[in-house]
N, C-alpha and C positions, 0 to 999 in steps of 0.2 A: 504494500500500500504506500502510495506516495505521500510523504509528509511535507507540509509547507513549513520549512524551518525559518524562524525569525532570525535576522542577521544580528540583532542585539537583544539580549535578555538581561534585565536588571533585577537584582535581588537586594532589597533593603530590609532593615530591621535593627533592633537594639543589640548592644554588646552581648555576645554569648548565646544568641538565638539559634546558632547553627548555620549561619550564612556561608561561612568559609567552607565547611564540609560539603554543603549542598552545591555551592558554586563550583568547587573543584570537581566533584563527581559529574555534574551536568556538563561542564566544559570538556571533561575527558571523554564522556559519552558522545558528544557532538564533534569532538576534535576542534574545539574553539579555544581561543585564548582565555585563560582564567585571570581576571583582573580584579583583585581586591583593592579598591581605591583607598581604603583606610591606610594602606602601607605608605602612601605618599605623605599623609599627615604624620605618620610615625617616623618616616625618614627625615622630614623637616624637623620634627621634635628632637630626634637623635642628634642631628647636626647642630641644632641650637644648644643642646646640653653639652655636646662635645666642645663647642666653641665658647662655652660659658656665657652665652648671650642672656640678657635680661628678658625673661619671658613676659614681662609687662610692657616691653618696648614694641608696640605694634608696628611702627614704621620700620624698625630694624628687621622684624620677622617677615614683614611683607617683602622687603628688599631681598632677604635670604631666600624666600620662596621663589622669587623671580630668577635669582642668580644660580641656584643649585641645579645640577643636571641629574634628575631622578629618572632611572629606567626600571621598568618592571618587565621581566622576560620569563620564559619557560625555565624550569630548574636547570642549573648548570652542574649541580652535584647531586648524587643520590644519598642524601643525608636526612631524608624525611621532609624536606622543604616542599612547599606547594608551588613555589615560584622563586625567582631570584630578584632581589632588590639591590640596585647599585646607586650609590650617591657619588657623583663625580668619579665614577669608575671603581669605587671601593665597594666590595660585597658587604652589605650591612643586614642581610636577610635575618640573621639570628639576633644581631645587636639591637634591632628595633623592637624586640620582644622583651627587653629589659624592664623590670618593675619601675625604674625611674621614668622610662618613656611612658609606661602605662599611666603613671600618676599625672604626667604633664600634658599628654596628647590632647585631652579635651579642652584645656585652656588654649593651647596653640591653635587648635582647629576652630575655636569659637570666634576668632577675629574675622570679620567680613572680608577684609582685603586679602587675607591668607586664603580663605575659602574660594574667593573669586579666582585667584591665580591658579590654585591647584585644580579647581573645577575646569578651568580653561584647558589645562594640560590633559585632564581626564577625558574631556570631550573629544580632543584630537585623536586619542587612542580609540575611543568608542566608535567614532565615525568611520574607522577603517573596517568595521563589521566583523562578523564571526567572533563575537566576544560575549562572555558572561561577565557582567560588571556588578560587583558586590560593594555595598556601602550603606550609607544612612539616607542620602538624598539623591540617589541616582535617578530613580523614576520620577521624582518630583521636580528636580532642578537641573541635574547634569544632562540627562538624556530623556526629556519629557515626551519625545516623540517615539520612544522605543516601542516596538510592536507587542512585546510581552513583558509585563512587570509583575514581580512577585514580592509580597511583603511577608516576612517570616517573623512570627511571634513565638515567645516561650515565657514560662513563668520565671520569676526572679530566682527561685530555688533551683530549677533545672539549669538555668544559665550559670549560676554560681558553682554547681557541681561539675559542669563541663569545664569551666575555667580552672577550677581547683585541680582537676585531673591533668590538664595541660601543664599547669605550674609544677605539680608533683613530679612529672616526667623530667622537668628541668632542675629538680633538686630543691624547689622552694618549700619552705615550711610554714607558709601562711595557713591560718585556720579558715574553715568554711565561713565563719562569722566575718572575718576580715575581708574575704573575697566578696561576700554578699554586700558588705558595706561599701566596698570599692565600686561594685557594679551599680548599686543604687545611687551613689554619688555621681558616677558618670552619666547615668540616666537623667539625673536632674540637670546636669550641665548640657546634655545633648538634646534636651526636650524640644528645642526649636527646630530640630531636623528629624524628629522621630514620628512623623505622621505619614501614613501610607498615601500614595497617589490615588486619586479618585477612581482611576481605572485599573488599580493593582488587584491581583488575586491574593487574598490573605490566607496564609497557612499557619497552623499552630504546630510547631515541631515537638511539643510535648506528646502529641498524639501519633506522630508518624516517625518511622525510621527514615534516615536519609535516602535509602534506595527506594522507599515507597514514595517519597516526595519527588524524586527524579521521574519515576514511572508516571506519576500524576501529571507532572509538567509536560512530559513528552506526549501524553494523551491529549493535552490542550492544543497541540499544534494544528490538528485538523479543524479546530474551531476558529482559528485566527482569520 
């Protein structure tokens, strides 16, 4: 049966809702680029921390966003990564997952000028097509004309459990309560970009395994 594959699929939702897992699975199934747009904000935050920039200096952060060369590519090593992130040629794929970056990324990404610049860069990648774009505001702001938009929800407890499992794999000793509090704090900071697009299909990942979500989305193609 012929499927009408959308050139661009957006997946939005809050931290820990399972967007990355779903996005990577779907992109692999379709042989599309998996583009987690959040890594661009993390890359900028990592660079700002590395250069010891004042995170309250909006002008400086906007300048840094424009001047950094951030690349997101298919994995270049088989070390469990979903993609490779380069900042001015340096592989920062694992460095941008540091807890210091976790704590600072919402503040850095809350500045309108920073978001505008990184959205511009994201749009260029998205417009090339054959891409699954994952983030917070892709369907609403970055790619509002995308033919298929998914909004993924999950309870705070489910999201905290997932995040804790990821952190434990990297040797972190944070408690579930600490992770829960951190996600709730990020939710509050990110509230301005956490609404689904009016034409998005809303899924709750508490109720489905990632493979079931992929099957559901593939079945939607015939209705586009």
